[in-house]
N, C-alpha and C positions, 0 to 999 in steps of 0.2 A: 225189970231186969230181964225177965224171960222174953219179952217182946224185943228188947235190944239184942239179945243173943240170937234170936230168930232172924232179925234183919242182917246181923253180921254173918250168919251162916249162909243166907241167900247170896250176899255179896261175895263171899268166898267161893261159892259154887259157880256164880257167874264169871268171876275172875279166872277160875280154873278152866271153865269151858272155853273162854275166849283167849286163854293164854297162848302166846306164840313164843318160840317156834312150835309148829305142829307137824306131824308126819301122817300122810295118808297113802293108801294104796289105790292107784287109779285103774282104769279099765284095761290098761296094757299090762297090769300086774307089777307096775313100777312103784317103788316106795319113794314118795316125793316129800321133801321137807320144805315147808313154807316158813320163812324166817319171821315175817311180820304180817299184820293184817293188810291184805292187798287193797290199795286205793286206786291203782291204775291197771285196768284190765284190758288186754287185747284178746278179742274173740277171733280165732283163726278159722272158725267155721260157723255158718248161720245157725246150726243146731246148738252150739255152745251159747250163742247170743240169747236164744230162747230161754235157757236156764237162768241166765243172769236177769233177764227181764221178768221172769216168773217170780223171782225173789225180790223184785222191786229195787234192783241195784243198777239200773241202766245208766245212771249218772256217773258210774265208775268206769264205763267202757270208753276207752280212748282210741281204739282202732278196730276196724273190721275189714273183711275181704271185699273185693269188688262184687261178690255174689250175695252180699247181705243187704236186706232192706232196711237195716238200722242206720240212722244217720250219724256217722262218726268218720274220723280220718280213715282213708282207704290205705290198706297195706299191700294191695295187689291181689294176685290169684291165690286159690287154695293150695295149688302146687305149681311150681316150687314156691315156697314161702320166701318173701323178700326180707331176709334176716336183717339187712342193713336198715331198711325202713322200720322194722320192728324195734331195733335198738334205738333208733332216733326218737321213738315215742316213750322211752324209759318205762316200760311196763314193770309192774311188780309180779305179774303172772300172765301167762298165755294159756288160754283154754283151746284145745285142739281136738278134732275128731280122730278116731282111731283107725278106721279102715284104710283107705288109700293115702291118708295123710300121715300115717304112722312113721314112715321113714323121715319125715321132716323134723321129728322130735330130736333126733341126733344132732341136727344142725343147730337147733335152739340150745341144746345142752352144751355144745362146743363153745357157745358164746355166754355161758353161765346164765342163761335165761330159764327161769323156772316155768315148766310146762306141766299141765295136767291133761291127761287123755280121757275123753268121754267116748264110749262106744257101746251103748245099750242094745241088746238084741231081744229083750222081752219087756213087757209092760212093767214087771216088778223091777227089772234093772233100770228102767227109766226113773222110777221112784228112788231107787238106791243112788242113782247119779244126782238126783235133786238134793239128797242129803249130803252126798260127797261135795257138791259145789257149795252148799251151805256151810259145811265144815271149813272148806278152804277159804271162803270169803267172810267168815266170822258171823254167820247167821244160822247157827246150829239149831236153835229152838224153832225159829221161823220155818226153816226147811223141813224139820221133822213134822211140824204141824201141817204144813201144806201137803207133804207126802202122805200123811195119815188121812187127810181129807180126800185126796185122790184115791187112795187105796180103798177107803170105805165106799166111795162112789162106784168104782169098777167092780168091787166084790159084790155089791148089792145087785148090779146088773148081771153079773156072772151067775149069781144064784138063781135069778129069774130065768136066764138062758139055760141053765143046767136042768131046769124042770121041763124043758121042751123035749118031747120024745124025738129020738134020733131021726125017725122016718119023717118027721114034720119040720126038721131043720132045713134052712135054705142052703143050697149049694151055691158057692160064690166063686166067681172068677175076678181076680184083680188085674186090671190092665194099666200098666205104667204109662202107656201112651195109646193113642188111637191107631188101629191098623190101616194100611193103605193097600193099593192094588198089587204092589211088588213085595209086600211084607209077608213072609211065611212064618215068622216067629215074633213073639212079643214078650217083653220082660214082665215078670210077676213076682209075687212073694211066696216063698216056700218055707219048709221046716227050718227053724233057726232064725227066722226074721221076726221083728217086733210086729209087723203088720199081720203075719199069720197068727200071732198071739192075739192081736186085737180082734181079728175076725172070729176066732174061736171063743173068746170071752164074750163077744156079742151074740153068740149062738149060731154062728155060721159054720159051714163046712167048706173049707178052702180046697178047691179041686187040685191045687198044687202042693198040698200039705205033705205028700209023700216024697217030694223032691227037695233038693237044697242046692245052694251055690254060695258065692261069696257073701258073707253076712246074711245068708238065707235067701238071696235074690238070684233069679235065673231066668233064661228065656224058655218059653214053651211054644209049641207049634200051634198054629191056627186049627189044624186038624184035631189036635188033642182037646182044645177048648170045645170045639163042636161036639166031639165024641162024648164029653162029660155033660153036655146039655145043662149048664148052670141055670139056676133060677134067677140069679142076680148078677149083674155086672157092677163092679166098682171101678170107676174110670178116673184117672188123675188128669186134672186140667191145670195148665200153667199160665193161662191168660185170663185175668179177671174179666168177668162178663161174657166169657165164651162158652158157658155151660150148655146152653141150648144147642149151639153149633156142634159141640162134642157129642152130645146125645144123639143128634140127628145123624152124625157121621157113623156112629155105631149102628143106629137103626137101619141105615141105608147100605151097610156093608154086606154084600151079597152072601159071603160064607156064613154069616150069623143069622140069616133069615129064618132058619128052622129052630134056632135056640130059644128056649123058654123065656130067658131074660129079655129078648127082643120081642117075641110074640106077646108077652104080657107087659111090655114097656117098663120093666123093672131095671132101669139103668140109672145108677146114682153117681153123679159127677161131683167129686170133691176137690178141694184145693190140693193140687199135686205137690206144691212146695211144702205144705204141712205134712202130707203123707210121706214125704221123703226124709223126714227128720224124726228120730226117736226122742221126743221132747214131752214135757208135762202137758203142754197145750193139746197134744194129740191124745193123751189119756182122757182128757175131758171130752173128746170127740166120740168116745165109745158109746155114750148115750144116744147120740144122733144116729150112729150106725145101727144100734139095736132097734130104734124106732123105725128106721127105714126097712129093716128086716121084718119086724113083727108088729109094727104099729105102737101106739102109746100104752098098750096094756101091760 
């Protein structure tokens, strides 16, 4: 009898957790009610797709934008959203990015399309969004488990990084693109960005940490970068297989000749598409950044 009661209790808990309708608060501060478990998902931003993939629910994605590398029906550009095309796919929910896409939410709401906004600006917020998406899609426990695993991983690295004396920490410049002859400014990550958070957790000192911009990203001058003399360059690359060419372009860029990162050849070229998205896959990348900063110790 006791065993039977235990089984019934577990089933009741599971039924309660998965019960719809549910209401959540998204990253735009909106209270969103989901009437039933979503089976048809439109991802209106590549970053949203990554969350669904991380939860192992890719088979539920019925539409993505032209900027996505996931194979599904194309709904068009990130902005303006093609609401007519979205309606034709009969989605149960649309997942959308918060920054420049936020005005598109009103268009979706006017057509009674349920939309959830994701817009993480810190590593912890990325994990929170993983749980949010899990709640919305009916995978609460799986999302919590995955979030906890990621949290344990980055906190373990952060503790190691915290033990590095400040004077021994690497100074880092993040370059969103490679500079050219006519370029006097280049975009980077500053205070309030998830990449600044990522660099800090990996034990680096971001030379732009004292500045901010939209979602924490901003342009800084080439002169400022040189004056800070960073130990490390992190450079975004958007063409698979072009890592060596990107590194060579930085090495041969004359204004950077005197910078430590160039003199010591500490230029790390990462997938720019991944770096541009606050997603769980990026949190996993903290370990590689730490190793590049300090080796495998």
